[in-house]
N, C-alpha and C positions, 0 to 999 in steps of 0.2 A: 676715203671715208668722209662723209659730210659732218660738219660741225653741228652739234646738237643746239636746239634753241634755248635750252636751259641746262644748268650744271648738275641737276639731280632729277630723279623721276618720282621718288616717294615723298609725299608730304609728311609722312610720319617722322622724318628726320627733324623737321621744323615744327613740331607739335606745339611749341610754346610761343611762336611768333606767327604773324600773318604771312604765309609763304607767298601769297600772290603779290604782296607789296614790296618784296625784297628787291633792292637794286643790285643786280648782278655785278656791276662794276665797283660801286662804292662799298659794298659789303662783301667783297671777294674773300677777304681773309676769314671772316666769320663763316661764310658758306663753305669754304674749303676745309677748315678745321672741323666744322660740324659734320660734313659728309664723311671725312676720314674717321671721325670719332664714332658715328652712329650708323653710317651707311654700309650697305653690303658691297660685294665686288662689282656688281653692275653699276651702282651709284658712283663708285670711285672711278670706274672707267669713263662714265659720262662726264664727270667733273674734270678728269684729265684731258679728255677731248675738247671740252669747252674752254678751259683756261690754258692748257699747254703745260709742258714740263717745267719751263722756266718760272712761271708764276707759282706753280705748285711748290717748287723747290724753295723759292723765296719765303712763302708763307709757312710751310711745314718746318723748315729749319729754324724759324723764329717763334714757333708756337710754344706757349708756356705749358700746355698740357695735352698729351695724347695718351690713350691707353698703350701699354707696353707692346701689345700685339700689333697695334697700328703703327707704332714707331718702327718695328721690324719690317712691316709691310712697306712703309714709306721709304725706308732705307733700301730695300730691294728694288722698288719701282724706280726710284731716283738715282740709284747706284751711288749713294753717299754713305760714308761710314757712320755708325751710330753716334760716335762722339761729336759729330757736327751738329746734331740735333739739340737745340736748347732744352727741350723737355727731358731728354735723356740725361743731360748733364745735371739738371735740377734734381732729377730723381736720384742720381748717384750721390749728390751732395747732401740729400736729406733722406737717409735710409730709414725704412720702417722697422718697427720691432719685429723680431722673429716670432712667428706664430707657433706657440707650443701646443 
């Protein structure tokens, strides 16, 4: 399979920045986290093909925040235990109040 020309397809993921001016190498961490946070499955696949599993693993394991669903997805994709993810550990150390 050929490497895509950019790591995402939907500009809606980057609604708050100028998506055309993003430097894919310098802003790789920002792009990967945002695609995993707000993208759909196809966006995540494109990002994975563009950056590769090693880069994704480095960025996602050190991310400060990801929605819990996306942490489970990243764990399954990268074949890493949940406890290795920084955002999962931060979430466990700062529990929220139980919603009554």
